[in-house]
C-alpha positions as CSV (number, residue, x, y, z in Angstrom):
1,M,-5.7,-17.7,-6.9
2,K,-3.3,-19.6,-9.1
3,K,-2.2,-23.1,-8.0
4,K,1.4,-22.0,-7.7
5,T,0.5,-19.2,-5.4
6,I,-1.7,-21.3,-3.2
7,Y,1.1,-23.8,-3.0
8,I,3.3,-21.0,-1.7
9,F,0.6,-20.0,0.7
10,C,0.4,-23.6,2.0
11,L,4.2,-23.7,2.6
12,A,4.1,-20.4,4.4
13,G,0.9,-21.3,6.3
14,V,1.8,-24.9,7.2
15,L,2.8,-23.8,10.7
16,C,-0.6,-22.3,11.3
17,L,-2.5,-25.3,9.9
18,S,-0.5,-27.8,12.0
19,V,-1.4,-25.8,15.1
20,F,-5.1,-26.1,14.5
21,S,-5.3,-29.6,13.2
22,A,-3.8,-30.9,16.4
23,C,-4.9,-28.4,19.1
24,R,-3.1,-30.4,21.7
25,K,-1.7,-27.6,23.8
26,F,-1.4,-23.9,23.9
27,V,0.9,-21.5,25.8
28,Q,0.5,-18.0,27.2
29,I,1.4,-15.2,24.8
30,P,4.9,-13.9,25.6
31,P,5.5,-10.1,25.8
32,S,7.4,-9.9,22.5
33,P,7.7,-12.1,19.4
34,G,11.4,-11.5,19.5
35,T,11.6,-13.6,22.7
36,I,10.7,-16.8,20.8
37,T,13.5,-18.3,18.8
38,T,12.9,-20.2,15.5
39,D,13.8,-23.5,17.2
40,Q,11.2,-22.9,19.9
41,L,8.7,-21.9,17.3
42,F,8.8,-25.2,15.4
43,A,9.2,-27.2,18.6
44,D,6.0,-25.7,19.9
45,S,4.2,-25.7,16.6
46,V,0.9,-26.9,18.2
47,D,0.6,-23.7,20.2
48,A,-1.7,-20.9,18.9
49,I,0.9,-18.3,19.7
50,A,3.6,-20.1,17.8
51,A,1.4,-19.8,14.7
52,L,0.9,-16.0,15.3
53,T,4.6,-15.6,16.1
54,G,5.4,-17.3,12.8
55,I,4.0,-14.3,11.0
56,Y,6.3,-11.9,12.9
57,V,9.3,-14.1,12.3
58,N,8.5,-14.5,8.6
59,V,8.7,-10.8,8.1
60,F,12.5,-11.3,8.2
61,H,12.4,-14.8,6.6
62,G,15.9,-15.6,5.3
63,P,19.1,-13.5,5.5
64,N,19.1,-10.5,3.2
65,S,15.8,-11.5,1.7
66,M,13.1,-8.8,1.2
67,N,9.4,-9.5,1.1
68,A,6.3,-7.3,1.4
69,G,6.8,-6.9,5.1
70,S,10.5,-6.0,5.1
71,G,11.3,-3.8,2.1
72,F,9.5,-4.4,-1.1
73,M,6.9,-1.8,-0.3
74,T,9.7,0.8,0.2
75,L,11.8,-0.2,-2.8
76,Y,9.4,-0.7,-5.7
77,P,7.0,2.2,-5.0
78,G,10.0,4.4,-4.2
79,M,11.4,3.8,-7.7
80,T,8.0,4.2,-9.5
81,A,7.7,7.5,-7.6
82,D,10.6,10.0,-7.5
83,E,12.5,8.8,-4.5
84,M,14.9,6.0,-5.7
85,K,16.5,4.6,-8.8
86,P,18.8,1.7,-9.7
87,P,22.5,2.6,-10.6
88,F,22.7,0.2,-13.6
89,P,20.4,-1.1,-16.3
90,G,18.3,-4.1,-15.4
91,S,14.8,-5.2,-14.5
92,D,14.6,-2.5,-11.7
93,Q,14.7,0.1,-14.4
94,E,11.2,-1.1,-15.3
95,F,10.1,0.5,-12.0
96,S,12.1,3.7,-12.2
97,G,11.1,4.2,-15.9
98,N,7.4,3.2,-15.1
99,A,7.5,0.6,-17.8
100,I,6.8,-2.4,-15.7
101,T,6.0,-5.6,-17.6
102,P,3.5,-8.1,-16.2
103,T,6.2,-10.7,-16.0
104,N,8.5,-8.6,-13.8
105,Q,9.6,-10.7,-10.8
106,G,9.3,-7.8,-8.4
107,I,5.5,-7.4,-8.8
108,E,5.2,-11.2,-8.6
109,S,7.1,-11.1,-5.3
110,I,4.9,-8.3,-3.9
111,W,1.8,-10.2,-4.8
112,S,2.9,-13.7,-3.5
113,S,4.5,-12.5,-0.3
114,C,1.4,-10.3,0.6
115,Y,-0.9,-13.2,0.0
116,S,1.3,-15.5,1.9
117,F,1.0,-13.3,5.0
118,I,-2.7,-13.0,4.5
119,Y,-3.0,-16.8,4.3
120,Q,-1.2,-17.2,7.6
121,A,-3.4,-14.6,9.2
122,N,-6.5,-16.3,7.9
123,A,-5.3,-19.7,9.3
124,C,-4.8,-18.1,12.7
125,I,-8.2,-16.5,12.7
126,E,-10.0,-19.6,11.6
127,G,-8.1,-21.9,14.0
128,V,-8.8,-19.7,17.0
129,A,-12.4,-19.5,16.1
130,A,-12.7,-23.3,15.9
131,S,-10.8,-24.0,19.1
132,K,-12.6,-25.2,22.2
133,V,-9.4,-25.1,24.3
134,L,-8.3,-21.5,24.1
135,S,-9.3,-19.0,26.8
136,P,-11.4,-16.0,25.6
137,S,-8.5,-13.6,26.4
138,L,-6.0,-15.6,24.3
139,K,-8.6,-15.9,21.4
140,A,-9.0,-12.1,21.5
141,R,-5.3,-11.4,21.4
142,V,-4.4,-13.8,18.6
143,T,-7.5,-12.9,16.5
144,G,-6.8,-9.2,17.0
145,E,-3.2,-9.3,15.9
146,A,-4.0,-11.6,12.9
147,K,-6.7,-9.3,11.7
148,F,-4.2,-6.4,11.8
149,F,-1.8,-8.4,9.6
150,R,-4.6,-9.3,7.2
151,A,-5.6,-5.7,6.9
152,F,-2.1,-4.4,6.6
153,F,-1.1,-6.7,3.7
154,H,-4.4,-6.1,1.8
155,L,-3.7,-2.4,2.1
156,N,-0.2,-2.9,0.6
157,L,-1.7,-4.8,-2.3
158,T,-4.4,-2.4,-3.2
159,N,-2.1,0.6,-2.9
160,V,0.0,-0.6,-5.8
161,F,-2.4,-2.8,-7.8
162,G,-5.8,-1.1,-7.2
163,G,-8.6,-3.7,-6.8
164,V,-7.3,-7.1,-5.7
165,P,-8.8,-10.4,-4.6
166,L,-10.1,-10.0,-1.1
167,I,-8.9,-13.2,0.7
168,Q,-10.6,-13.9,4.0
169,T,-10.5,-17.7,4.1
170,T,-8.0,-20.5,3.7
171,D,-10.4,-22.4,1.5
172,Y,-8.7,-23.0,-1.8
173,N,-12.0,-23.8,-3.6
174,V,-13.2,-20.3,-2.7
175,N,-10.0,-18.4,-3.3
176,A,-9.3,-20.0,-6.7
177,K,-12.5,-18.5,-8.1
178,L,-12.2,-15.0,-6.7
179,G,-11.8,-12.1,-9.0
180,R,-10.7,-8.5,-8.1
181,T,-12.6,-6.7,-5.5
182,A,-13.0,-3.0,-6.1
183,K,-10.5,-0.9,-4.2
184,Q,-13.2,0.9,-2.1
185,D,-14.6,-2.5,-1.0
186,V,-11.1,-3.7,-0.1
187,Y,-10.6,-0.5,1.9
188,Q,-13.9,-1.1,3.7
189,A,-12.9,-4.7,4.5
190,I,-9.6,-3.3,5.9
191,I,-11.3,-0.8,8.1
192,D,-13.7,-3.5,9.3
193,D,-10.8,-5.8,10.2
194,L,-9.0,-2.9,12.0
195,L,-12.1,-1.9,14.0
196,S,-12.6,-5.5,15.1
197,S,-8.9,-5.7,16.0
198,D,-9.0,-2.5,18.0
199,S,-12.0,-3.8,20.0
200,L,-10.3,-7.2,20.6
201,L,-7.0,-5.7,21.7
202,K,-8.1,-2.8,23.9
203,N,-8.7,-5.0,26.9
204,S,-5.5,-7.1,26.6
205,S,-3.5,-7.5,29.8
206,L,-0.2,-7.4,27.9
207,P,1.9,-4.2,28.0
208,N,1.7,-1.9,25.0
209,I,5.2,-2.5,23.5
210,A,6.2,-1.4,20.0
211,S,7.5,-4.9,19.0
212,R,4.0,-6.2,19.3
213,I,0.7,-5.2,17.6
214,N,-1.5,-3.5,20.2
215,H,-4.6,-1.3,20.0
216,F,-2.5,1.9,19.5
217,S,-0.8,0.4,16.4
218,V,-4.3,-0.6,15.1
219,E,-5.6,2.9,15.7
220,A,-2.6,4.4,14.0
221,L,-3.4,2.4,10.9
222,L,-7.0,3.3,11.2
223,A,-6.0,7.0,11.2
224,R,-4.1,6.3,7.9
225,M,-7.1,4.5,6.4
226,Y,-9.5,7.3,7.2
227,L,-7.0,9.8,5.7
228,Y,-7.0,7.8,2.5
229,E,-10.8,7.7,2.6
230,G,-11.0,11.5,3.1
231,D,-12.9,11.0,6.4
232,W,-11.1,13.9,8.1
233,Q,-12.9,13.8,11.4
234,K,-12.2,10.1,12.0
235,A,-8.6,10.5,10.7
236,Q,-8.0,13.3,13.3
237,A,-9.8,11.4,16.0
238,Y,-7.7,8.2,15.7
239,A,-4.5,10.2,15.3
240,D,-5.5,12.1,18.5
241,Q,-5.9,8.9,20.4
242,V,-2.4,7.7,19.6
243,I,-0.7,11.1,20.0
244,N,-2.5,11.9,23.3
245,S,-1.9,8.4,24.7
246,G,1.4,9.5,26.2
247,G,3.0,6.3,25.2
248,Y,5.1,7.7,22.3
249,I,7.5,10.7,22.2
250,L,9.3,12.3,19.3
251,P,12.9,11.9,20.0
252,H,15.0,15.0,19.5
253,A,17.9,13.1,17.8
254,L,17.0,12.0,14.3
255,D,19.6,9.2,14.5
256,S,17.6,7.5,17.2
257,V,14.2,7.3,15.4
258,F,14.9,3.8,13.8
259,L,16.9,2.3,16.7
260,N,15.3,-0.7,18.5
261,G,13.2,0.7,21.3
262,S,12.8,4.2,19.8
263,T,10.2,6.2,21.7
264,E,8.7,7.2,18.3
265,G,8.0,3.6,17.2
266,I,4.3,2.6,17.4
267,L,4.9,-0.7,15.7
268,Q,8.6,-1.6,15.3
269,I,9.4,-5.2,14.7
270,P,12.9,-6.5,15.5
271,T,14.6,-9.4,13.9
272,T,14.9,-12.7,15.8
273,Y,18.5,-13.7,15.2
274,P,21.6,-12.4,17.0
275,G,23.6,-10.1,14.7
276,D,20.7,-9.7,12.3
277,E,19.6,-6.2,11.4
278,T,17.0,-4.9,9.0
279,T,16.7,-6.2,5.5
280,E,16.6,-2.6,4.1
281,A,20.0,-1.8,5.6
282,N,21.5,-4.8,3.9
283,Y,20.0,-3.9,0.6
284,F,20.5,-0.1,0.6
285,L,23.8,0.4,2.4
286,P,27.1,-0.1,0.4
287,F,29.1,-3.1,1.4
288,P,31.8,-2.0,3.9
289,G,35.1,-1.2,2.3
290,T,33.8,-0.6,-1.2
291,N,33.7,2.6,-3.3
292,S,31.3,1.4,-6.0
293,A,27.7,2.3,-6.4
294,P,25.2,1.0,-3.9
295,N,22.4,-1.2,-5.0
296,Y,19.8,1.7,-5.0
297,L,20.3,5.4,-5.2
298,L,18.3,8.4,-4.1
299,D,16.8,10.3,-6.9
300,D,17.8,14.0,-7.5
301,Y,14.1,14.9,-7.2
302,L,14.1,13.8,-3.6
303,L,17.5,15.2,-2.8
304,N,16.5,18.6,-4.2
305,A,13.2,18.6,-2.1
306,F,15.1,19.2,1.2
307,E,15.3,22.8,2.3
308,P,18.8,24.2,3.1
309,G,19.7,23.1,6.6
310,D,17.2,20.3,6.9
311,L,18.8,17.8,9.3
312,R,16.8,15.0,7.8
313,K,19.0,15.1,4.7
314,S,22.2,14.9,6.7
315,A,20.9,12.3,9.2
316,W,18.8,10.0,6.9
317,T,20.8,10.1,3.6
318,D,24.5,9.3,3.0
319,S,26.8,9.3,0.1
320,L,29.7,7.3,-1.4
321,S,32.2,8.5,-4.0
322,D,34.7,6.8,-6.3
323,G,36.5,10.1,-6.9
324,T,34.5,10.8,-10.0
325,T,30.9,10.1,-9.2
326,T,29.1,10.6,-5.9
327,W,26.1,8.3,-5.1
328,Y,23.5,9.1,-2.5
329,Y,21.5,6.4,-0.8
330,P,18.9,6.0,2.0
331,Y,20.4,6.0,5.5
332,K,17.5,5.7,7.8
333,Y,18.6,2.2,8.8
334,Q,22.4,2.3,9.4
335,L,23.4,-1.1,10.6
336,R,24.3,-4.1,8.4
337,N,24.2,-7.6,9.6
338,D,27.0,-8.7,11.9
339,Y,26.8,-12.4,12.6
340,S,29.9,-12.3,14.7
341,S,27.9,-10.4,17.3
342,S,25.6,-12.1,19.9
343,A,24.0,-8.8,20.7
344,P,20.3,-8.1,20.1
345,P,19.5,-6.1,17.0
346,G,20.4,-2.4,17.3
347,E,17.6,-1.3,14.9
348,A,14.1,-2.6,14.3
349,Y,11.9,-2.3,11.2
350,V,9.5,0.5,11.7
351,W,6.0,-0.2,10.4
352,L,4.3,2.7,12.1
353,R,5.7,5.8,13.8
354,L,4.6,8.9,15.6
355,S,5.7,11.4,13.0
356,E,3.2,10.0,10.5
357,L,0.4,10.5,13.0
358,Y,1.3,14.2,13.4
359,L,1.2,14.5,9.6
360,I,-2.1,12.7,9.4
361,R,-3.6,15.0,12.0
362,A,-2.2,18.1,10.4
363,E,-3.8,17.2,7.0
364,A,-7.1,16.2,8.6
365,Q,-7.2,19.5,10.5
366,A,-6.2,21.6,7.5
367,E,-8.9,19.9,5.4
368,Q,-11.4,21.0,8.1
369,G,-10.2,24.6,8.0
370,N,-8.1,24.5,11.2
371,T,-4.9,25.6,9.6
372,G,-3.4,26.9,12.8
373,A,-3.5,23.5,14.5
374,A,-2.2,21.9,11.3
375,L,0.8,24.2,11.2
376,A,1.5,23.5,14.9
377,D,1.8,19.8,14.1
378,I,4.1,20.1,11.1
379,D,6.2,22.7,12.9
380,L,7.0,20.1,15.6
381,L,8.7,18.0,12.9
382,R,10.3,21.0,11.2
383,S,11.8,22.1,14.6
384,R,13.3,18.6,15.1
385,A,14.7,18.9,11.6
386,G,16.4,22.2,12.4
387,L,14.0,24.3,10.3
388,A,12.1,27.5,11.1
389,P,8.2,27.3,11.3
390,S,6.3,27.1,8.1
391,T,5.4,30.3,6.4
392,A,2.2,28.9,4.8
393,V,-0.9,30.9,5.4
394,S,-3.8,30.0,3.2
395,E,-5.5,26.6,3.4
396,A,-4.1,25.6,0.0
397,D,-0.6,26.6,1.0
398,V,-0.8,24.7,4.3
399,L,-2.0,21.5,2.5
400,K,0.9,21.9,0.1
401,A,3.3,22.4,3.0
402,I,2.0,19.2,4.6
403,Q,2.6,17.2,1.5
404,H,6.1,18.6,1.3
405,E,6.7,17.5,4.9
406,R,5.4,14.1,4.1
407,Q,7.8,13.9,1.2
408,V,11.0,14.7,3.3
409,E,9.9,13.0,6.5
410,L,8.5,9.7,5.2
411,F,10.8,9.2,2.2
412,A,12.0,5.6,1.6
413,E,9.3,4.3,3.9
414,W,6.5,2.0,2.8
415,G,5.8,3.8,-0.5
416,H,4.2,6.8,1.2
417,R,5.3,9.2,-1.6
418,W,3.8,7.0,-4.4
419,I,0.5,6.6,-2.4
420,D,0.4,10.4,-1.6
421,L,0.8,11.4,-5.2
422,R,-2.1,9.2,-6.3
423,R,-4.5,10.0,-3.5
424,T,-4.0,13.8,-3.8
425,G,-4.5,13.7,-7.6
426,T,-1.0,15.1,-8.3
427,M,0.7,11.9,-9.7
428,N,0.2,12.6,-13.4
429,A,1.2,16.2,-13.1
430,I,4.3,15.7,-11.0
431,L,5.6,12.4,-12.4
432,G,4.5,13.4,-15.9
433,A,6.9,16.4,-15.7
434,E,9.7,14.4,-14.1
435,K,9.7,11.2,-16.2
436,S,9.7,10.9,-20.0
437,G,7.2,8.5,-21.4
438,W,4.9,8.7,-18.4
439,T,1.3,7.8,-19.1
440,A,-1.9,7.9,-17.0
441,S,-2.0,4.1,-16.9
442,D,1.3,4.1,-15.0
443,T,-0.5,5.0,-11.8
444,L,-1.0,1.3,-11.0
445,F,1.3,-1.7,-11.2
446,P,0.3,-4.4,-13.7
447,I,-1.3,-7.5,-12.3
448,P,1.3,-10.3,-12.5
449,Y,1.0,-12.2,-15.8
450,H,0.9,-15.7,-14.1
451,E,-2.0,-14.7,-12.0
452,I,-4.0,-13.7,-15.0
453,Q,-3.0,-16.8,-16.9
454,T,-4.0,-19.2,-14.2
455,N,-7.1,-17.5,-12.8
456,P,-9.7,-16.5,-15.4
457,F,-11.5,-14.4,-12.9
458,I,-8.6,-11.9,-12.5
459,T,-8.5,-9.0,-15.0
460,P,-5.5,-7.0,-15.9
461,N,-4.8,-3.3,-15.2
462,P,-4.7,-1.0,-18.3
């Protein structure tokens, strides 16, 4: 790791380090990170749970400020795929035009913010392991949640950069000499962390609420990982566990999916400040009272992918016109910040939701030849969207139908489209036809220039 990045890590992780250098007192884990204010967090910085809560809080660090936990993984992969585009020339056109330079600030921000969260998670894991004060149940809870965070942000990194340094310690001397770990090995480390997290969190006495990592959110991410690995049986098994838990329900109204407390949310993290809403809403929605282009537009390729009558298009996209030009933009999050309000946030940032689990299970079932069960799963989502059941029959057509449902259900969420195109081997064919100048080396983001310059062990992407 470069010295600059480690310095950023230290700033982000100082809360965790102060906790474990002192180890003077610890408090019981509260039911939700949203119940701890920032003032309480720093006042109680010697508490183990304050260090863990710091990771939750830092997801929304700073007003209108995106990071890898609150929008970068939607925005940048969305533009490099065929979901979004900037309205005007600028550095963002490097993403939509798939001509990203290694000095682009966007890729540096993804890299540094992911590793900042990973550093904080490692500090929590190490501190808990070294403590002789914490109860076994508190150790299990903090370690389980921290391992989920470490897995989640390593996954985001490898999904856009390929092989990346696998950081599992806070030791600078170790991290500074690490090169890139092969993608498959990073995936295995992610799965190992999630399996450990699942075991640690299964016996927690805390209620399974969506604003807090619990064993169902871990199992949902395991289902995704096994889908990416092509382990269809395990992908289906973990999706089954979450779907059949009875703790999550597909709401009929699409407008309620992203509301705080949605029955579909498996992991749905609220902000911690009154009047604060999601960062994505503040980036993607036009400023009230204006009729100029929003910051980011939906691409025609996405808009044309919706079937006639698909309610997801009317509920989750919106438009603005100046009388001459009409601009379409993402509308899954519909509330901008309102600091005049003392009310809790109306929306919460969705990391994992039930619809994805149905799509994972459908694909896993279809890959195993059970097309009837696969169609039943995607038809649940189609019915909610006001569409008739799928007419796909053959296994190939069913798999194609599932990818279409993923495109229109999960658009503008966590780069799903970008990842799906690569893992299904269709990226070059689809984006090559849609984008002029596309080359096979565009399937990965470049490693940030400064990382390569300051760490001789890190090699560039083609």
